[in-house]
N, C-alpha and C positions, 0 to 999 in steps of 0.2 A: 504494500500500500504506500501511496505517496500523496503529498499535499499539492493541490492544483489551485492556482489563482484563476478566478473567472470573472468575466464582465458580460452581462446579458441585458437585452432589451425587454422590459416588461411593460404592461399596459400603463403603469404609473411612472415610467421612466427607466433610467439605467440602474441596474442592480449589480453590486460588486460583492465578492466574497471569496472564501477559501473552503475547499472541500477535499476530504480524504477519499481517494478512490484508487482502483487498480491501474487505470490508464485514462487517457484523455477522453476516449470514446464513452467511458462510463459517466464522466462528468457531463458530457454533451447530452447523453441520454437522460440524465437526472434533470438537467435544465429544460429539455424539451418536454419531459413529463410534467414539469411545473408550469408549462405554457410560456416559457421564456425563450427568446431567440439568442443563442450564443453569439457573442461578439468577439470574445477573447478567452481562450483556455490554454494555460501554460503551466509548467512546473515551477514551483517556488515563487519568487517575487520578481522575476525578470519583467521589465515593462516593455511593451511593444504596442505600437499603434494598432487598435482593433479595427476590424472590418465591419461596417454597418450592414445589416441584413434587412431587406425590405420585402414586403409581399410582392408576388409577381405582378407587374403592372402591364396589362395587356395593351400592346401598341406603343409602349415607350421603351427606351433603351435602359437596361439595367446598368449598374455601375461597372460591372465586369465587361461591358461592351457587347453583351449578347442580348438580343431583343426577345420579347415574349414569344414571337413567332418562331424564332430560332430555337428557343427552349423547347417549344412544342415539337419541332422537327427532330431535335436531338433525342427527346424522350421516346418518340415513336421508333426511331432507328435503333436506339439502345434496347428497347423492349423486343423488337423483332429479332435482333442478333442473339440476345440472351435466351429468348424463347426457342431459337433454333439450336440451342445446346452450346453456344460459345460462352466462355468464361467472361466475367466482367472486365478484367484488365485487357483481355484480347479484343473484346468488343469495343472498348474505349480506344485502343490502339488502332483498330481498323477505321473507326469513325475519324480519328485524328489524321490518318493518312489519306483517306478517301475524300474528305470534304474539301470544297474549294473556298469556303468562308473562313477567314483567319480567326474570327471571334469564336466559332465553334471549335476550330482546331486547337486554339489555346486553352479553351475551357476543358475539352476532353483530355488534353495533355496534363492539366493540373489534377484532374480527378484520377487519372492513371497513376501519377506519381504518388498521390496520397494513398491509393490502394496498395501500391507496392511497399509503402512504408508501414503497412499493417492496419490502416484505417478502414472502416466500413464505408460503403457508399453513402448511407444516410448521414454519418458523421462528417464526411467530406462535403456533402451538399449543405449541411447546416452552417458551415463556415464560408459558403460561397455567397457573394453579394447577388441580389436579385432572386434569391430562392426563399420561399416562405417556410415557416414551421410546418404548415400543412403538407407541403411537398415532402419535406424530410421525414415527417412522421409516417406518411403513407409508405415511403420507401423502406423505413425501418420495420413497419408491420409486414411488408412483403419479404424482407430478409428473414425475419423471425419465423414467418409462416411457410417459407419456401415457395412463395408464389410471386416473386419479384416481377417477372415479365407481365403478369396480369395487372399488378399494381401500377406499373409504369404506363401501360395502355390506358388504365383508368385515369391517371393524371393527365395524359395527353388529351383524352376525350373531354375532361373537365376544362382544360385550358382552351380547347377548340370551342366549346359551348360558350365560355365566358367571353372569348374574343368576338364570337359571332354576335352575342347579345350587345356588346359594347359598340360594335360596328353598326348594328341596327339602330341603336340610340343616336349615334353620331350622324348617320346618313339621314335619319328622320329629322334632325335638327338643321341640316344644311339649307334646305329650301326656305324655311322661315327666316333664317339668318340672312340669306341672300335678299329676300324681300325687304327685311328691316334695313339692311345696308343701302339698298337702292332707294328706299324712301327717304332716309337721312341725306343721301347724296342729292336727290332731287330738290329737297328743301334748301340745302346749302347752295346749289346752283341758282335756284330762284332768288334767294335772298342776296347772295353775294355777287351774282353776275347779271341777272335779268332785271331786278328791281332798280339798281342804280342807273339804268338807262332811262328810267322815267323821271330822274331827278330834274333835269332841265325843263321837262314838260310841265312839272308841277311847281316850279320855283315861283312863278307869279301868283300862285293861289294863296301862299302864306298861311294864315290862320284859318282859311276857308276849307282846308283839307279835313275830311272826317278824322276823328281821333284814331280809329284803327289803322287808317291808311298812313297817317302821320307817324304812328308808332312803327309801322312796317318800314317806312322810308328811313326812319332814324336807325333802325336795326340794319337795314341794307347799306346805309352810308357808313356805319361803323364797320360792318363786315368787309366791304370792298376796300376800305382804307387800312384794315388790320386783318388781312386774310389769314396769316399764320396764327395770330392770336385766336381768331374765330375757330380755326381747325383745332387748335389746342384746347379750346373750351369744350369741343365735342369729344375729343380723344381723352382728355385728362380724367373725367369721372370714371369711365370704364377701366382705365389703366390703374387708377388709384384703388378702385374696388377689387380688381384682381390682385394687386399687391397686398391689400389688407387681408383678403380671405386666404392668402398663402401663409399668413402667420397663425400661430396657435389660437390666439384670441379671435382672429377673423374666422377661422374654421368653426370654432364653437358658436360664434354669432350666426354664421351662415347655416349651420346645422339646426339651430333653433328656429331661424326665420323660415326655412323651407318646410318645416313641419307645422308652422303656424298659418302659412298662406294656403287658402283653399285650392289655388291653381296648381301648386307644386306638391302638396302633401300626398295625394294619391300616388303620384309617380315615385316619390321617395319610399313610400311604404312598399310598393310593388318591387322596386329595385332592391331594397335592403332585404326584404323577405325572400326574394329569389336567391340573392347572393348567400345569405346565411344558411338557408335550408339546402341549397345545392352543395355547399361546403360540408354541412353535417352529413348529407347523404354519402358523399364520397368518403369521408373519414370513417364513419360508423360502419358502412358496408365493407370497408377494407380492414376492419379489425382494430381501429383506434378506439380507445375507451371514450365513453360519452363525455366524461369530465374534461379530458384533453381536447376532444372535438369542440366542446363549447368554448373553451379558452381560445382555441385557434379561430373559431368563428367570430369571436369578439374582435380579433385583430383584422379579420376580413371586412367587417362592417365599417363603412366609411363615416357614418354619423355617430357622434360621441354618445348620444342618448341611447342608441342601440348597443353600443359597447358596454355602457353601464347596465343596461337591462340584462345582457347575456352574462355579465359578471355576477349579478345578483342570482341568476338562474344557476350558475356554476356553484356558488356558495350553498344554495339550497340543495343541490344534488349531493354535495359533499356531506350535508347534514342528514341525508336519507330522504329528502322530500322529492316530490315529483317536479319535473321541469315545467310542464305545460301551465300549471296554475300561476307560476311566477312570470310567465310571458303575457298573461292577460292584461289588457289595457288598450291604449290608443295606438301604440306603435306597431304591434303585430296584429294582422286581421284575425277576427274571431274564428273564421273558418280554419286558418292555419293552426291556431291553438287547439281547437277541437280535434282536428285530425292528428296532431301530435299526441294528444291525450290518448286517443285510440291506439296509436302506435306504441306508446309506453305500456298500455294494458296488454297488448298482444305480443309485445317483444319484437316488433318489426319496425323499429324506429328508422333504420336506414331506408327501407322501402317507402315508408310513409313520407319521410323528408323529401325523397325524390319526387313523389306525387305532388307534394305541396309546391316545390320549386317549379315543376313543369306547369302547374295550374297558374301560378302567379306570373310566370314568365309570359305565358300566353295572354294573361290579363294585361300585362304591361305592353305587349306588342299591339293589342287591340286598342288600348287607351291612347297610345302614341299615334296610331293611325287616325283615330277620331280627332285627336287634338290638332294634328297637322292639317287634316281636312277642314277643320273649323277655322284654323289660324290663317289659312291662305286668303279667304275672302275678307276676313277682318283686317288684315294688313293692307290689302288692296283698297278697301273702303277708307281706312285711315289715311293712306297716301292720297287717294282721290279727294277726300274732304280737305286735307291740308293744302294741297296744291290748288284745288278749286277755289278755296277761300281766298288765297292770295291773288289768283287770276281775276276772280269776280270783283274783288275789292278795287283792283286797278281799273277794270273795265267800267265799274260804276262811276269812278271819278272822271274817266275819259268821256263817258256818255254825258255826264252833267256839264262838262266843259263844252261839248258840242251843242247842248241845249242853250247854254249861255251865249255862245257865239252866234247861234241861229237866231 
């Protein structure tokens, strides 16, 4: 037995400590069982910069330089090779030699070296940036149960479904954002370019201009003379908002706001319910204990209120209570809670969680389709009203001038 110094990421922040164990892998297993993500595990008191570990971010680059899509490809290839009877180190060596992408080649090489040093695949992955505790726990369950290829294929399927759902959400948002951008652009062109052309025409009218037209002309005059400042006034608020919500305080504020607004609340409930129960399905079905699965699911949830709810459910489960009653409330739909209660009674939690995730994923897709279908005419109407108001205001003044001249 030896003393190992460790540093791990928990839900409440970084945790440091010392633990006596036979080897480094035992300490990593201990931390993962506690729902912590190992950042640094080493003998004695030597200090070395730790490696941060994040949940897989589908569509973004991990710190290791390997994207979520590449992780999915790597996982499928490794599963097929191991399922075909090849040893892990040979499979990693083959992937390293055959792949054309440098990021995957370097990643496979690092894992191969760690395996040759005596590490397990799950312990090696736990110390890799871009990999979640969920990924490493499923791999460890596969190693212990002798069904690693099946577990790897399950991980790849989970990643594929998550990526597909995110792409659906993003693609559904593109058209409304294009309409919004076009509307803002049209208003800027009207105010900064078109309206100033009427300045000379209206100069002789002085105080006879209607109040709304006078206000429009003042705004147009300011915009045309301060074009960069005008653009800055349009750009600054969204940039400031994005900067704010990237901070811890901003994320908490945004998490509270999206659950209070009637327009966003149903979407957040569907997204978080799908994400949480899909993760629970994959973990529990693949042999991970429910307590550990709940801890990991709390890390998967993006909204802090859902993280707190799952933490309370984890505590209740440790005390011998049922999970479903602790999830009752406004955050998780009643249907999901009732189905989970049935799963706990029947002992088929993994299967039931999969049904819940599939149901609310379909609900989310239908809700998004309805929302986008409704949003399109609303945006068009708002643009038409805004542009029409400006044009009609100008025309009314021109017509009144013609009446006076006549």
